[in-house]
N, C-alpha and C positions, 0 to 999 in steps of 0.2 A: 337902739332899744328894740327888743323883739316885739313882733306884733302879738297882741293879746287875743287869745282864742275864746270860744264860748265857755269853756271850763273855767278859765281865768275870770271872766266877767261874772259868772255864776258865783264863784268863790268870793269875789269882792262884794257882791250883793248880799250873800248869806252872812258874811262876816259883819258887815255894817248893820244888817237886821238883828243879828245876835246881840250886838253891842248897843242896840237901840239908837243907832246913828249918833252916838255920843263919844267924843274924844276920850280915850282911855288914859290920857295923861292929865289934861286940864279940865275935863268935864263939859267942854263946849259942845253945842249941837249945831254950830254954824260951819258951813262949808266942810263937812266931814268927807274923808277919803279913806279907802282901804290901803293899808301898807303891809307888804310882805315882811314877816318877821325874818324868814330866811329868803334872801333876795331871789326873785323870779329869774332874773338874768343869769344867775349862777346855779340854777337847778332847783330853786325853792318850789315847793308844791303849789299847784293851783287848787288849794283846799281851804275851806273856811278856818280850819285850825291853824293855818299859816298866815292868817290875816288879822290885823288889829286895826281898829278904827281910830283915826287921828284927825284933828282939825287941820286945816291947811297950814296954819302957823307951826304947830307942833310937828307936822309931817316934814316941813322944810327944815326945822331944827334937827330932826333925826338924820336927814340926808346931809346936813352940814357937820354932823358929828357933835352937836351941842347937847343932844339927848341920846342916851344909850337905852336900848330895849333888851330885856331878858325874858325868856320863856321858861316857865317852871313846869 
């Protein structure tokens, strides 16, 4: 995994603040994390518009392929 720079950390913070630290799938406010809609490791932008807030459980389900995300 690539080391996360300050722009990445700022985007994560801004995305979670925009989403009020609420999972955008299930509505939980417990253990929220920022998830890149377009994967950072494959060139996804370090920008709040590329971040969606997910709880830890939903985040894991996304990475396991059990939940698909779409950006409109």
